[in-house]
N, C-alpha and C positions, 0 to 999 in steps of 0.2 A: 608213338606218334602215328596218327592215321593218315594214310595217303589215298589219293584218288583210286588207286588200284584195289583198295580194301572195300570200296563202296560198290553197291550193286550198279550194274550197267543201266543207265537210263536212256531210253530211246528218244530221239528227237521228235518233237511234235510237229508233223508236217501239215497240220490242219489249217495253218494260217498261210495265206499267199505270201510268197517271198519275192520282193522286188530285187532288181539288179543292185548289187552292193550290199546285200544281206539285210535289208530293212524289212522287218516283219510288219504286215498290216494287221491291226487289231480290229475286229468287228466292232461297230459302234456300241453294241449292247454291253460291252465290258465296263464302260464308264457311264454313270448316270449324268443327267444334265448338269447338276451342280459340280460333280467331279470334273467334267469336261471344261466347264467355265473356270474352275479353280486352276487346273493344270494349264489351260490356255493363258490365263492371266500371268502366271508365274513364268512360263516360257516366253511370252511376249515381253515381259519386264526384263528378263535376262537378255533377250535378243536386242532390246532397245539399249540396255546398258553396254553391251558389247559393241554396238554400232557407235555409241557416243565415245567409247574408249578409242575405237579405230579412227574417229574424226578429231579427237582431242590433240592439242599441241603436244609435241614430244620431241625426242631427239631428231635431228635432221635425217632425211631418208638415207643418206650415205653413212650414217652411224652403224657400226658393226652389228649391234643387236636389233636394229629397227626392223629389218626384214623378218627376223625370227619371231619377234613379238607380233607383228602384223599377221604372219602366217598362223601363229597359235590362236590369235583372236578369230580369224576366219575359220579355222578348223573347229573351234569351240562353237561358233555360230552354226556351222554345218551340223554339228552334233545336236544342237537344240532343234534345228529344223527336222532332223531325222526322228527325234522323239515325237515332235508334233505330227509328222507324217505317219509314223507307226501307230500313234494313238488316234489318228484322224481328228486332231484338234488344230484350229487355225493359230499360227504363230506370227503371221505377217500383218494381220489386220490391226488397225489402230484401236486403242482402247480409249474410253472416255476418261475424263479427269477423275471422277469418283472411283472408278475401278483401279486406276493407277495409285491414287492415294491409299486405298484399302490394301492393295498389294504391297506397296512400300512399307506401310505401317506393320503389316503382318510379318514381312521379311525381317524388319528391324526388331520387332518384338522377339522373334526367334533368336536373332543374333545377340540380344542382350545377355544371354546365358554365357557368352564368351567373356564378359567382363565381371562375372561373379568370381568370388575368391577361389572356388573349386577349379575353375578354368585357369585362373591366374597362377595356380600352383604349378602348372606345367612350365612356367617361365622362371621358376625359382621360389625360394621360401616366401611365404605370405605372412605378413605381420598379423598376429592374432587380433589386433584391434581393427584391422581393415574390414573384416566381416561385419562388425557392429555399425560401421559408418556406411559401407558400400551397399549392404543387403537392402536396407529400406529405400535407398535412393534408386537402385536398379529395379526394385519391385514397383516403385512409383512410376518410373519411366515405362516399364512394361505395361502397367495398368493404363497409362496415358496413350500408349501406342495401340493397345487393344480398343480403347474408347474411340480413338481416331479411326481405326479400321471399321468399327461398328457404325460410326456416324457416316462414313463414306459409303457403306453398304446398305444403309437404310433406304427403303423406298422413297422416291421423291415425293415431296408434299406438293400437291397440285394447288 
């Protein structure tokens, strides 16, 4: 087994400014325009979802786990903001409808792999017939989600 002591010592790269709290600021040239937009959209979507969860009805505030969940939601949102800050991408600005639809469609297209038989095997034995039924349905769903994302990302017709 290999341990960290077996590996060559790597020096910390101090070429990036370090803000209080350990957030490294990345120079803007590390992400191109499309990468910045892509990362910003996903971070904004996640931050929006976390905010909705924080505001959603749940157990009463005096419920034993309520404070723990709210604290975890806020800590997660802070981590999202730190990524945005480190990459110099906006996470707080509102997105337009089309960008939100495109982001949601892409996120769910990626998540469809979780309902394929390979992933379901992690939860127990998978019936051999399930793949024949599920695979084409999941493929169709993924295709539709990609088409939705593409339609949302298409330039507006004037």
